[in-house]
TIKEKE-942699 format. One record per residue: residue number from 1; residue in one letter; chain; z, y, x of N, C-alpha, C in turn. Coordinates in steps of 0.2 Angstrom, whole numbers, plus 5000, padded with zeros to 4 digits. Last residue first. Layout:
NUM:A:A:Z:Y:X:Z:Y:X:Z:Y:X
...
REM end
This chain:
194:X:A:5132:5110:4946:5130:5116:4943:5126:5114:4937
193:X:A:5136:5097:4951:5141:5102:4949:5139:5108:4946
192:X:A:5122:5095:4961:5128:5092:4958:5133:5097:4957
191:X:A:5108:5106:4958:5113:5104:4962:5119:5101:4959
190:X:A:5092:5108:4954:5098:5107:4951:5102:5104:4957
189:X:A:5079:5120:4955:5083:5115:4959:5090:5114:4956
188:X:A:5063:5123:4949:5070:5124:4948:5074:5118:4951
187:X:A:5048:5132:4953:5052:5126:4953:5059:5128:4952
186:X:A:5050:5138:4936:5047:5133:4940:5047:5136:4947
185:X:A:5060:5139:4922:5058:5142:4928:5055:5137:4933
184:X:A:5062:5142:4905:5061:5137:4910:5057:5140:4916
183:X:A:5062:5152:4896:5068:5151:4900:5067:5147:4906
182:X:A:5051:5150:4888:5051:5156:4892:5057:5156:4897
181:X:A:5054:5138:4881:5049:5138:4886:5050:5144:4891
180:X:A:5072:5137:4877:5065:5140:4875:5060:5140:4881
179:X:A:5081:5122:4881:5079:5129:4883:5072:5131:4880
178:X:A:5083:5109:4880:5085:5113:4874:5083:5120:4875
177:X:A:5079:5103:4891:5074:5102:4886:5076:5107:4880
176:X:A:5090:5106:4899:5083:5110:4901:5079:5109:4895
175:X:A:5099:5097:4896:5100:5104:4894:5094:5108:4894
174:X:A:5096:5086:4903:5094:5086:4896:5095:5093:4893
173:X:A:5100:5084:4916:5094:5089:4915:5092:5089:4907
172:X:A:5110:5075:4915:5111:5081:4919:5106:5086:4917
171:X:A:5104:5064:4909:5108:5068:4905:5110:5075:4908
170:X:A:5097:5058:4920:5093:5061:4914:5098:5066:4910
169:X:A:5108:5054:4928:5103:5058:4930:5099:5062:4925
168:X:A:5113:5045:4919:5117:5050:4921:5113:5056:4924
167:X:A:5103:5035:4918:5105:5039:4912:5109:5045:4914
166:X:A:5103:5031:4931:5097:5034:4928:5099:5038:4922
165:X:A:5115:5025:4932:5114:5031:4936:5108:5034:4934
164:X:A:5112:5014:4923:5117:5019:4921:5117:5026:4926
163:X:A:5103:5008:4931:5101:5010:4924:5106:5015:4922
162:X:A:5111:5004:4942:5105:5009:4943:5103:5012:4936
161:X:A:5120:4995:4935:5122:5001:4939:5117:5006:4940
160:X:A:5112:4985:4930:5115:4990:4925:5117:4996:4929
159:X:A:5097:4980:4937:5103:4982:4939:5106:4987:4933
158:X:A:5084:4975:4938:5088:4972:4933:5096:4974:4934
157:X:A:5077:4984:4947:5080:4978:4949:5085:4974:4944
156:X:A:5070:4994:4941:5078:4996:4943:5081:4989:4945
155:X:A:5058:4989:4940:5058:4994:4944:5066:4996:4946
154:X:A:5061:4979:4930:5060:4977:4936:5060:4983:4941
153:X:A:5064:4987:4918:5069:4983:4921:5068:4981:4928
152:X:A:5050:4992:4917:5056:4997:4918:5062:4993:4921
151:X:A:5043:4980:4914:5042:4984:4921:5048:4988:4922
150:X:A:5049:4978:4901:5049:4973:4906:5048:4976:4913
149:X:A:5045:4990:4895:5052:4988:4896:5053:4983:4901
148:X:A:5031:4989:4895:5034:4994:4899:5041:4993:4900
147:X:A:5028:4976:4888:5026:4977:4895:5030:4983:4899
146:X:A:5042:4971:4878:5035:4974:4879:5034:4975:4887
145:X:A:5050:4955:4879:5050:4963:4880:5043:4965:4880
144:X:A:5060:4942:4873:5053:4945:4874:5054:4953:4874
143:X:A:5074:4935:4883:5071:4938:4877:5064:4940:4878
142:X:A:5080:4928:4893:5084:4933:4889:5081:4935:4883
141:X:A:5080:4912:4900:5077:4917:4896:5082:4922:4892
140:X:A:5087:4909:4916:5087:4908:4909:5084:4914:4905
139:X:A:5088:4910:4930:5082:4907:4927:5082:4906:4920
138:X:A:5099:4915:4936:5100:4909:4933:5094:4906:4930
137:X:A:5093:4926:4943:5098:4922:4946:5099:4915:4943
136:X:A:5084:4932:4934:5081:4930:4940:5086:4926:4944
135:X:A:5083:4930:4917:5088:4932:4922:5085:4929:4929
134:X:A:5067:4935:4909:5072:4930:4911:5077:4933:4917
133:X:A:5056:4938:4896:5060:4940:4902:5065:4935:4903
132:X:A:5040:4937:4892:5046:4933:4892:5050:4935:4898
131:X:A:5031:4950:4886:5033:4947:4892:5040:4943:4890
130:X:A:5017:4952:4876:5024:4951:4876:5026:4947:4882
129:X:A:5004:4962:4873:5006:4957:4878:5014:4957:4878
128:X:A:5000:4963:4855:5002:4966:4862:5004:4961:4867
127:X:A:4999:4958:4843:4993:4960:4846:4995:4964:4852
126:X:A:5016:4962:4840:5010:4959:4837:5004:4962:4841
125:X:A:5027:4969:4844:5023:4965:4849:5018:4961:4846
124:X:A:5033:4985:4841:5030:4979:4838:5026:4976:4843
123:X:A:5047:4991:4850:5040:4991:4848:5037:4985:4845
122:X:A:5060:4991:4853:5059:4989:4846:5051:4990:4845
121:X:A:5065:4992:4866:5063:4998:4862:5061:4997:4855
120:X:A:5071:4979:4868:5074:4985:4871:5072:4991:4866
119:X:A:5065:4968:4863:5072:4968:4862:5075:4975:4865
118:X:A:5051:4971:4853:5054:4971:4859:5061:4972:4859
117:X:A:5048:4961:4839:5050:4967:4841:5052:4966:4848
116:X:A:5046:4949:4831:5040:4952:4835:5042:4959:4837
115:X:A:5058:4946:4826:5054:4949:4822:5048:4952:4825
114:X:A:5065:4937:4835:5065:4944:4836:5061:4949:4832
113:X:A:5061:4925:4831:5068:4926:4831:5069:4934:4832
112:X:A:5047:4926:4835:5049:4926:4828:5056:4927:4827
111:X:A:5048:4925:4849:5045:4931:4846:5047:4931:4838
110:X:A:5053:4912:4850:5057:4918:4853:5055:4924:4849
109:X:A:5043:4905:4845:5050:4904:4842:5054:4910:4844
108:X:A:5032:4908:4854:5032:4910:4847:5039:4910:4843
107:X:A:5037:4901:4865:5036:4909:4865:5036:4911:4858
106:X:A:5037:4888:4860:5044:4891:4862:5043:4899:4862
105:X:A:5024:4886:4858:5028:4885:4853:5035:4889:4854
104:X:A:5019:4887:4871:5017:4893:4866:5022:4892:4860
103:X:A:5029:4884:4886:5026:4882:4880:5025:4887:4874
102:X:A:5026:4894:4900:5031:4892:4895:5026:4890:4889
101:X:A:5023:4894:4915:5018:4892:4909:5022:4889:4903
100:X:A:5035:4896:4921:5030:4901:4922:5025:4900:4916
99:X:A:5050:4895:4912:5045:4892:4916:5039:4896:4916
98:X:A:5068:4896:4910:5061:4900:4910:5057:4895:4914
97:X:A:5078:4888:4898:5076:4888:4905:5069:4891:4905
96:X:A:5087:4895:4886:5081:4892:4887:5079:4893:4894
95:X:A:5098:4903:4882:5099:4896:4883:5093:4892:4885
94:X:A:5096:4916:4880:5094:4912:4874:5096:4905:4876
93:X:A:5110:4925:4887:5103:4923:4887:5102:4918:4881
92:X:A:5121:4939:4881:5120:4932:4883:5112:4930:4883
91:X:A:5119:4956:4888:5119:4951:4882:5118:4944:4885
90:X:A:5117:4964:4898:5124:4962:4897:5125:4957:4891
89:X:A:5104:4968:4896:5106:4964:4902:5113:4961:4901
88:X:A:5105:4975:4883:5101:4969:4884:5103:4965:4890
87:X:A:5113:4986:4888:5116:4982:4883:5112:4975:4883
86:X:A:5103:4992:4896:5110:4990:4899:5113:4985:4894
85:X:A:5093:4995:4887:5092:4990:4892:5098:4987:4895
84:X:A:5099:5005:4879:5098:4998:4876:5096:4993:4881
83:X:A:5099:5015:4889:5105:5012:4887:5105:5005:4883
82:X:A:5085:5016:4889:5088:5014:4895:5095:5011:4894
81:X:A:5083:5021:4876:5079:5015:4879:5083:5012:4885
80:X:A:5090:5033:4877:5092:5028:4872:5089:5021:4874
79:X:A:5083:5041:4887:5090:5039:4888:5092:5033:4883
78:X:A:5067:5040:4892:5071:5039:4886:5078:5037:4887
77:X:A:5057:5041:4900:5062:5046:4901:5067:5046:4895
76:X:A:5049:5029:4898:5047:5036:4895:5053:5041:4895
75:X:A:5051:5018:4905:5056:5019:4899:5055:5026:4896
74:X:A:5042:5020:4914:5041:5015:4910:5045:5015:4904
73:X:A:5047:5032:4921:5041:5032:4917:5040:5027:4912
72:X:A:5059:5026:4927:5060:5032:4922:5053:5032:4917
71:X:A:5052:5018:4936:5056:5015:4931:5057:5020:4925
70:X:A:5045:5027:4944:5041:5023:4940:5046:5020:4934
69:X:A:5057:5033:4950:5052:5037:4947:5048:5033:4942
68:X:A:5062:5021:4956:5066:5025:4951:5062:5029:4947
67:X:A:5052:5018:4965:5054:5013:4960:5058:5017:4955
66:X:A:5051:5030:4974:5046:5028:4970:5048:5023:4964
65:X:A:5066:5040:4973:5063:5034:4976:5057:5032:4971
64:X:A:5064:5057:4969:5066:5050:4968:5063:5045:4972
63:X:A:5070:5074:4967:5066:5069:4972:5069:5062:4970
62:X:A:5070:5083:4952:5073:5081:4959:5068:5077:4962
61:X:A:5065:5091:4941:5072:5088:4941:5074:5087:4948
60:X:A:5056:5105:4936:5057:5100:4941:5064:5097:4941
59:X:A:5048:5111:4922:5054:5110:4926:5054:5104:4930
58:X:A:5037:5114:4915:5036:5115:4922:5043:5114:4926
57:X:A:5034:5101:4902:5037:5107:4904:5035:5108:4912
56:X:A:5029:5089:4900:5028:5094:4895:5031:5100:4896
55:X:A:5042:5080:4908:5035:5080:4906:5034:5085:4900
54:X:A:5051:5086:4921:5052:5085:4914:5045:5085:4911
53:X:A:5049:5077:4937:5049:5083:4932:5049:5081:4925
52:X:A:5050:5072:4954:5051:5071:4947:5052:5077:4943
51:X:A:5041:5067:4967:5044:5073:4964:5044:5072:4956
50:X:A:5046:5054:4978:5042:5056:4972:5045:5063:4969
49:X:A:5049:5055:4995:5051:5054:4989:5045:5056:4984
48:X:A:5037:5050:5008:5042:5055:5005:5043:5052:4998
47:X:A:5036:5034:5016:5033:5040:5014:5038:5044:5010
46:X:A:5043:5025:5030:5042:5026:5023:5039:5033:5021
45:X:A:5046:5025:5043:5039:5022:5041:5038:5023:5034
44:X:A:5059:5030:5045:5053:5033:5048:5046:5031:5045
43:X:A:5066:5027:5028:5066:5026:5035:5060:5030:5038
42:X:A:5074:5036:5015:5068:5033:5018:5069:5033:5025
41:X:A:5088:5030:5005:5085:5035:5010:5079:5032:5014
40:X:A:5094:5029:4989:5090:5026:4994:5088:5032:4999
39:X:A:5101:5032:4977:5103:5034:4984:5100:5031:4990
38:X:A:5096:5031:4965:5098:5025:4968:5101:5026:4975
37:X:A:5094:5045:4960:5097:5039:4956:5100:5033:4960
36:X:A:5090:5054:4970:5095:5056:4965:5098:5050:4961
35:X:A:5088:5047:4986:5086:5047:4979:5092:5049:4975
34:X:A:5095:5058:4999:5094:5052:4996:5091:5053:4989
33:X:A:5101:5070:5004:5096:5066:5008:5093:5060:5005
32:X:A:5109:5076:4995:5112:5072:5001:5107:5068:5005
31:X:A:5103:5084:4987:5104:5077:4984:5107:5073:4990
30:X:A:5102:5095:4994:5106:5096:4988:5108:5088:4986
29:X:A:5091:5091:5003:5098:5092:5005:5103:5092:5000
28:X:A:5081:5090:4994:5083:5084:4997:5090:5085:5000
27:X:A:5080:5104:4990:5081:5099:4985:5084:5092:4988
26:X:A:5076:5109:5003:5082:5112:4999:5085:5106:4994
25:X:A:5064:5102:5005:5070:5102:5010:5076:5104:5006
24:X:A:5056:5106:4994:5057:5099:4996:5064:5099:5000
23:X:A:5056:5120:4995:5059:5117:4989:5061:5110:4991
22:X:A:5049:5121:5008:5056:5123:5007:5059:5120:5001
21:X:A:5037:5116:5004:5041:5112:5009:5048:5115:5009
20:X:A:5035:5119:4987:5034:5121:4993:5038:5116:4998
19:X:A:5027:5117:4970:5033:5116:4975:5030:5118:4982
18:X:A:5019:5117:4959:5021:5123:4962:5026:5123:4967
17:X:A:5014:5105:4955:5021:5107:4952:5023:5114:4955
16:X:A:5001:5103:4959:5003:5100:4953:5009:5103:4950
15:X:A:5000:5110:4971:4995:5111:4966:4997:5108:4959
14:X:A:5011:5105:4978:5010:5112:4977:5005:5114:4971
13:X:A:5008:5092:4979:5014:5094:4975:5013:5101:4973
12:X:A:4997:5093:4988:4996:5090:4981:5002:5092:4976
11:X:A:5003:5098:4999:4998:5102:4996:4997:5099:4989
10:X:A:5013:5087:5002:5015:5094:5000:5009:5098:4997
9:X:A:5007:5075:5006:5010:5076:5000:5011:5083:4998
8:X:A:5004:5076:5020:4999:5076:5015:5001:5077:5008
7:X:A:5018:5078:5025:5013:5083:5027:5007:5083:5022
6:X:A:5023:5066:5021:5026:5072:5018:5021:5078:5019
5:X:A:5010:5054:5019:5015:5057:5023:5018:5063:5019
4:X:A:5008:5041:5007:5006:5048:5009:5012:5050:5014
3:X:A:5004:5025:5009:5009:5029:5007:5007:5036:5011
2:X:A:4995:5011:5003:4995:5017:5007:5000:5022:5004
1:X:A:5000:4994:5004:5000:5000:5000:5000:5006:5004
REM end
């Protein structure tokens, strides 16, 4: 996978988000040099963080590890969906051992038991790709998910701790969505405690 260097990413971010190298450095310092969600710090061979923003506005939230940024995207920045993902991960499995080529009758039985709804976001799974999700430690099936929720869990490594951190991160910026568009300033740096 090709990863942009910070030098190559800055002009793209400037065009897309109006950021500067100074904004990047100030934001990174305010975040303790780490991803605002998972606290990952890049090594010398790693590319820069992703710039996270509130979609539909010009408000920047912070710098995220690529997996955290993608995870938020798969969950549509929806705190409710991420909270349901935590409940889902803490729920008992179905007691069915996962196999790569699971019998269609078993898949259908799982989907019917869920009324063909994703166990996290409740999207209708009729005529959609349903992912049979399983606990990667026990190999036991947890349920059927839509593609986005399944990928969202994967980006956060099925970690309730990371999902809760994502909720905390999004809650911190929820107030920005309540502001009239004229109040939103670009770029905007949030620092813990402010």
